[in-house]
Every structure is written in C-alpha cells, then in structure tokens.
N, C-alpha and C positions, 0 to 999 in steps of 0.2 A: 651058480649066481652066487655075485656077491650080496652079504646083508645089505638091506637096505629099510628106513623106517619104516617099511609098509610091511617088510616081512619081520621086522623087529622093534614093536611097540616103541620103545623108547629109541630107537635109533643110537643104538650105542653100539663100537667095532668091539670085536670081541678082543678079552684084556689077554694080554701076554703072561705067559707063566712066570709064577711068583719070581721062579730063580733067575729068567731072564730080565726080568721088571727094573731098571735102571733106578738105582736109589735117591737121583738129583738129575733132573732133564733140565739142558740150560736155557737158558731166557731166547724164544723167538722173538727178535725184532716187529713192532708191532707196529701199520703207519696207518691209521684209522684215517676214512676215506669222509669227507663233508657233506650231509643229507639234507637234505630240504622234507618237514613231514609236519603232523598236528606234532608228535612226541617230541620233535625237535625242538617246533617251538613253546610246548610248554619245559621243556627244559632251560632254553634261555631264561624264560620267564623266571622260571625258579633260580636262576644263576642271579639274576640279578636284582631280584628282592631280597635274597637270602645274603647275598655276598653289599647291598645298600644297607641292611639293616645292620651287620658286621659292622662294616667300615664306619658308620654316621650315628650309627647311636649314641657312642659317648658323647655328642657333641650336643644331645638335646638337653637343653634347662627344664628341672623341673621347682619351682618357687613349693619350699618348703617351711619360706618365716626363715625370723633369726635363726643364732644357732647352728643353723644346718645346712647342710653343700647342697647346692642348686643343679648338681648332676641328675638325669633323671636315673642313670642306671650305675650304680656305683656300688664294689667292694673295696669297703672303707676296713682293711686289715688291721692299721693302726687301734682304729679302736674298737674295732670289734661289731662292725654293722655289716648291713647291708641292705641297702636303696635301691628300692623298683618302683619306680616312680612316688605314687603315694604310702605303697605299704615299704615299711621299715623294721627291717627280721633283725634281730640280739642273739647272742651267742646260746642262753639260755633256748632261744627258740629255735634249735639247727632242724630241728620232725618238722619245720613245712620246707626245709631241702629236702631232708628224705623224702617227704610227702611228694614233690615237684617231679623226682627221680623215678619214687615208683609208679605217678603219672605217664611221662616220657615210657618205662620200659611197658606200660599196658598199652603203651597208645605205638610202640613199635609191633606187638604181637597182636594188636587188632587189625595194624596195615598188612602184615605177613596173614594173615586168616583170611583177610579180604583179595591182594593183591600181591603175591610172593613178597619179593625182595622190592618193593617201589621205592622204600628207604635207601637201599641202596644204588638203582638207579636213579632218582629226584633230588636225593636231599643230604645224604652223607654229604660232611666236609671233601671226603677224599672225592668224592666222583665230581664234586663243584669246583675243587679248585683244579684237578686234572683238566677236566672242559675248560676250562678260563684259559690252562697253559696249552693245549690241541688249540683253542682257537687264536691265540698267539703265533704258537707257530705255522700252522698254516697261515695267517696272515704274512707272514716276512719271507718261508721254504718256500711258501706254495704247497699246495693239496698233494694226497696219496703218491700219486705216480710220478709230479717233479721231487719230492723227498726221496726216494725210492733208488729215481734214478741218480740226483748227486749223489748219494752214498754208496751208490757204487762205481763213480768215477772217482778220481785222483783228487784230493782236496785242490781247487783253485782258491783263490783270492776274493774272488764277488763270492763262491760258497763259504768259506770262512768268514766273511764280514755278515753274512747274512746270519750265520750261527753263531756270531757273538753277539749280534744285537738280540737274537732271539735270547739270547742266558744273560743279558744286560735288562729285558722287560721281567721274563722270569725276574732275577734276583730284586728287580723294581718292588715288582707284588709280594712277592714273601716277606722283604722290608717291609713293608707299607701295614701285611699281617699280621707281622711281629707284633706293628708300631702300634696298630690298634688293640692289639690284645691287653697292653700293657693297659691303654686309655680306661678300660672301665677298672681301676686298681687305685686311679687317681685323678686328680681334676684336668681332665682331658684337654682344655687349651690350656692351663698353665706349663702341664706336662708337655705340650707338643712345644712352645716358647724352649722350655729347661734343654728340650733333645736338639731345638735348632741351635743353640747357645753356649753347649754341652757343660752344664750346668745341671743337668738330672744327677740321680743317682746312678752311681753303678751298677745296682740291681737291675734300674730298669735297662739299660744297655745292655746288659748280660742278656736278661728274658727275650730282647728283639732279637741279640745272635742266636741264641736259643732256636725260637722258631722262625727265622730267618731261616736256617738254617735247613730245620723240617720241614717244612714247606717247602722250599726249593729240590729238598732230595726228596718227598714222596712225592708231590705233584710233580714234579720234571721230571726224573729220574727212574724212582720203581713203577709211579702208576699201579698200574693192574695187578702189581709182583702183591702190593700192599693188600690188596681185594682177596688174592689167592692164597696167601701166604700168612699175613702177619692179623687180619681180621677174623675173629671168633664168632663173627654172627651168623656166615653162610652155614657155619655146623651147627649152630646153637636152632637157627630157624628149620632146620631140615625136620628136626623133632615137633616142630610145635605148628608146622601146615598139617593138609588134608588135602584129600583128593578136591574138594571143591574151591580149594584157594585159585584164582584166577594169575597165571604166569605166564610169558611170551613162549606161546605155541607153533611149533611149524605143524600146520594142519597137513599130515604125511597123507590123509584119506582122500588128500584131491591132489598132492601134488605131486606124488607116486602112480607108476614109476618115473623119474625125471629123466631128461634127456635134453641135448641141444633145442632150439624151440623147429629147426628142419625134420631132426629124427621128431620128434613128436608126430609132429603136422603129418609125417610119413607113417607112424603106426595109426593115426587115427583115420588116416584113408586105407588101409587094411584093413579096419575096425579091432585091430589088439588096441589093449588101455592104454593110455597116455598122460602123466600127470601136469601141472599146468607148472609144474615148478622146470625151468628152461637153462637149470646151472650156469649162473651167471656168476654165480659165489659174490653178489652186493651187500647180501645178509651180514657175511665173514668182514668183505673190506671195511665196511663203516662199522661195525663194531670195538669199542675201546677196552677189549678183552680179549680179540682173537679169536670168538667163541663160533664154532659153527652150527650153530639152532638147531638146523637139521638132525642134527646126531642127540636130539633132544635135552631135558634138564640136566645143566651140569654145573658142579662147584666153580666156574673161572664168571658163569653169565651174571650181571649182578641188572639185569631185566629193566633195562632202560629204555624197550622201545624201539631204538634208532635201527634194527634191521626189519620194524614192522616197516616203517615209512620208506625204506631203499626196495623192499619189497612192494610195493604199493606201488609207486613210479614206476615199475619195471613192470607191473601189471597194468599199467595201465597205456602204456607204450604199447604193450602187445594185443591190447583188447581184451584181456582178460578183467575178471572183476577183484577187488580188491579182498583182501583180506587172507590172503594165502598162510601169511603169518601175523597171528594176532595175541591178546590178551585170552584164552580158554583154557580150555582140563584136559588132561589125558582123555580122562573118561569120559567126554563128550566127542572126542575125537572116535574111541574106539564105538560109542554107542550110531554117529553116522554110519559105520561103517556097517555095526548089525543092522541096520536099522530100524532104530529104535531112540526115542524122542531126547532131545538135549535136557538136560539137569543144570540149574544157574540158580544156587542159593547163596546168595551172598547174606541175607539175616535167617540165621540159622542157630545153634547154639551153643557154638564157642566163639560168635561174632557180638551173640547174646548177653554171654557172659563175660566177656570183658567189657566191651561197653557200659554193660550194669555195674561194674567195680570201678571204672572210671568215670562216672556218676557219681557213685557214693566216697569214693576217695573226694573227687574234688567238691561235693559238698560239705564233708563234713570240714575242708582246709578254709573252702570257703566261711563257713556257720562257725569256724574257731578266730579267724583273721575278722570277724564283723563283733564278737562279743569279746575280744581278747581286752585285756584292761590294762590299762598306761602304767600301773605299778605291778612292783614284783619285789614279793618279799620271800625270805626262806632262811632258815633258822636251824646253828647247829651248838648243838650241846654240846660243854666240856665235859672230854673225854676224865681227866684225873684232876681236882678232884671231882668226882661228881657234884657232893654237895660237900658246906663247909656250914657246921656249927658255932655261930655267935658266940660271943660275952654273955647277952640277956639269954642264949638259948632259942633265937632264934634259925630257922634253916635258911640258908642260902645257897642259890644254882648259876651259875653263870655261861651265856650265852653269846653267841656271834652269830648278828645278825647281816644278811648281804640286803638294803633295799635299791630298787633301780627305780630313775626316775624317767620315765619314756615321752615327759613331755617336752618342751622345746622353752619353756621359762622353770625358774625355779621355785622349787613345791617345800610346803611345810608340812607334816605329818607327824599325828598324836598315835604315841604309842601304847597300846592297853594290852593287859591280860586278861586272862577268862580261863575259873578253873579252880581260881581260888580266892576267896572267900577276903583274906587281909594278906593283898601283897601287894607288896612295894616296888618300883619299877626304877631302877638307878641306870643311865647311857652316858658310860666313864665319856670326861670329856663333852657329855652334850649339854642339853639346857632345859629350865621348866618355865612354863608359863606359870603364870599369875593362877592357877588354879592347882599348880602342882603339879601338870601334867607332862610325862617326858616328851620333849619334842625332838623330832627329825628332821633337817633341812638338807635338802640335796639338789643340787645343781640343775640344769637343764639337759636331759639327754644324757645323767649320767648315771651313776652306781654307790652307794657310798656304804662301807662294810664299819662295822660299830658293836664295840661291848657290852653287854646288858646284862645285868645283876639283875638277879628277881630273887626278894628277899619271903618270906612267909613267917609274920607275927608271931603267927599260935601253933599252934605244936602240931605238924601235918598226922592224920589217923592213918595213912598207907604211905608206902614203901616208893611206891611211884603214882602220880596222881597227873592224868591227860590236861595240860596246857594248852593252849589257845593264844595265837599272837596276834593282834589288829592290827594295821596302821589306816587312819584314816586320813583323808587329807581337809585340812583345813579350808581348801578353796573352795572346792565344790562335793565333799562329802565321801568322795568314790572310799570303798576298802579295800583292804586284801589283808586275807588272814594264812595260817600256819601253822601246825600240831605239830608238838615236842610232849617232853614230859617233866617235871618234876619231883625228882629226887630226894628223898630221906632217910637216914638210919630204921631197921626195921622196929617196930615199934615194941 
C-alpha cells in the first residue's frame, strides 16, 4: 500500500536517494483556478485596502503651516526629512525608523506564532500583486481550463490578441506601481504633472522604469518562484514556529483513506474505513503555488487558505461537513486519532512575549515622540589645538556647535555655558544682545553650524573641566543642553 497521510503523519512522499535527486527542477506552469469562499473574500478585501493605500496615499494632504510641505507622507531626501502626518523625523532621529523596523519584525514573529505564514498568504506585496495579475489573466484569457486548452493548441490570432492585451494591462499596473513609489519622494500632484509633460528629473523616470520591470517580472512571470526560491522568510519562520501555531492543515484523520466518491461509498457499505476526501484535486487546482496540501506542510505553501474554500465548496456539494482542510495543527490531528482532547493555545508564553515586546517598544517610541524637544544642540571640541593660551594668560578652547530648529518659524536662542565661573563666549560671525549674551538665529525647520570660542579669564585649576552648553529659546524659554570638556595645560 502506498504511503498516505494516514500511514505517514506528514503525508510526505519518500525522498529519492541523494545521488539521484536533480540539482534543479524545471518550472511547472501553474494555472490556478478561480474560487469563492470566506478566505478568498478576505484576500480580495485586503488586496483592495492595501493597494488603495499604496496608490493613493501620496495624494493625501496635511496642513503643517507655512514653510512646510503639505503632503501627508513624504520622504524629503533633499532636506533630510521624513514626514508622516503630524510627525516630522530628522536625520539624527533615525532611531525612530529603527524602532518601526523592530516593531514590524516583532509583528511578523507574532503573526507566525499565531497562524504560521499568514503574512505570506494575505499581506506580502508579492502575494498581493500576483493576486491582482492572476485576476487580470482570468478576466482576459479565461479560467484554468480555458487557459490550459489555449496553451496546448497552436497560437491563433484571437489567443495572441488576448495575451497581448493581458501583458499590456500588466505593464500598466506595473508602471503605475513604479510611478506611485516615486510620488512618496516628491510633491505628488507636482511630480505627476512633470512626468506627464516630460519635465520630471531623469532619476524619477529611471526608478519608474526599474520598478515597472521588477513588478512586471516578479508578479507576472516569476510568481510562485519568488516565494519558493528568492524569499528567505519561509526558511526563517520554520525556526520560529512551534507545534501550537495554526497552519492550513489537511485533516487526514478524517480524509483518509481517500478515493473517488463512488469507491468510498462502496467501502462504507462493506463496513470498511473510507475518508471524506474524494480525491477531486480541487485543493491543488486553486493553489497559486501548485501545492498538494494533503502531503502536509511544505516550503512552497504560503498558507493563503484558498484550498480551504475549494474543499469546503466540494464538501457542501457532496453533503459532508466543512473543515476537511482548515487552520489546525498536526498535534490536534494526532490527538483526535488517539481519542485525546484537542489543545488550542493562541495565548501562550511565545505570543505573550512577542506582544509584550511590541507593547514596550511601541510605548517607548510614543513617549519619546511626545516628550521630544523642538531644539537640538550638539557640540564638538577642536582636536588641534585642544587649547590656546592668550597674551593675557587666559585659556581659550574652540568648539563647533550645531543647532537644529524644528519649529516652522525663525527662532533666536541664547547660548550660555556652565562649569566655568569666569567664562566668556564668542560666536564667530554671531551677534550679541544688549546684555552681552551670545545670540544664535536659526531659520524655520533648519540647522545652523557655527564656531564658538570659550575663554576662561581665570587660570584653570584642572587640565579638564566639565563644560555644559545650554541653548535657550528667547520666545518660550525651551532649553537644550549638551556637555563637553574645557581643556587647559597641566597645573
């Protein structure tokens, strides 16, 4: 008797000897069949939402006041800014981007711990665009059987016209995908006009061309090969999952031994075991990667759930209960076979750990954003010379300061130092107010770099003295400070 999932829990066929296994398996053309059901509906909704966000988000406006762009999401590379609605990220705040990447990774780990490759099946850009390309292909060329029949026959004028139209629509989708991406890096309406009138920078056309080519190639031609051979996540997630993670599972305890409906009915009349699976192969026909889920978990399977919809529709037609293929665990399948109760543990140490880390990192980022100042001050001491002795015996140190004004209007700041009793501050090219204080003026949403000379008119008692620079906003009293050292000769 050949191996079946009942006799082999994972349902995997015996592996060929290593010396007989081919190094490369040629691609087998896959013709996924259209299917209707709960998971297909979920995928359509997510496709519409995610692509709608991607394509139209650059056109959303957000009023930040004068001297600031009004695009809600903008990566302003020229000025070193990232705008996200009311949040503005400066280059020195790149740790916020790092925090977002950490949160994204942890969310991916959490999804994997709950339901396996749910990201791959529903939200991955490769899955979403490939789904869209498949929809266009079915709309123009027909469903699975019609496409297979046309590909087996000689090319006719009608078939060539359909294929040409399909590739044209694919290229238009890919072109708009590339065009939408560059809109995040410039004012979207302006760039659209410049692109249409051929006045846009060459770099914009170059990136649109690159992204058009990659989208058309990956979603239109390579398809499942990207998931199987190029993507590292299937290999990584296998090391992060456990026996409690839900996966699209063929319940072989109920489906085996499988056979045609007539054969299984005959076995039941004879009092012999017969499963609910009638070997119709609908689960394979709808799979976008060509996987037979009845062979157990496989690297190619993206856990999209379309085989569940296909199997449920067949079970309904033949009067069997749904759920022969469902989100389940192999552990529960074995438990049912042995008469033990099922165990479902969505909330467990692994998921609690990921959720807790997400909450901690998210809280830190929100708190940091809420408490961050609109003034930034940094100081760098001159390296050579560390100090200069003036003719009157006083010691002078040179520093370079960088001041960032994150307000959308011009600000004037007072620069003072703490740590030296008789310190004098001079800003090269700067100004002094009526009280003799050093004044720094910085334009709206700009940075200013200036050279500062700090002189100690009394003879220092230490070769290195802690020095604190304090910058005070004259309009509202906000302060920013940083520390360095005042160097002097050994006493």
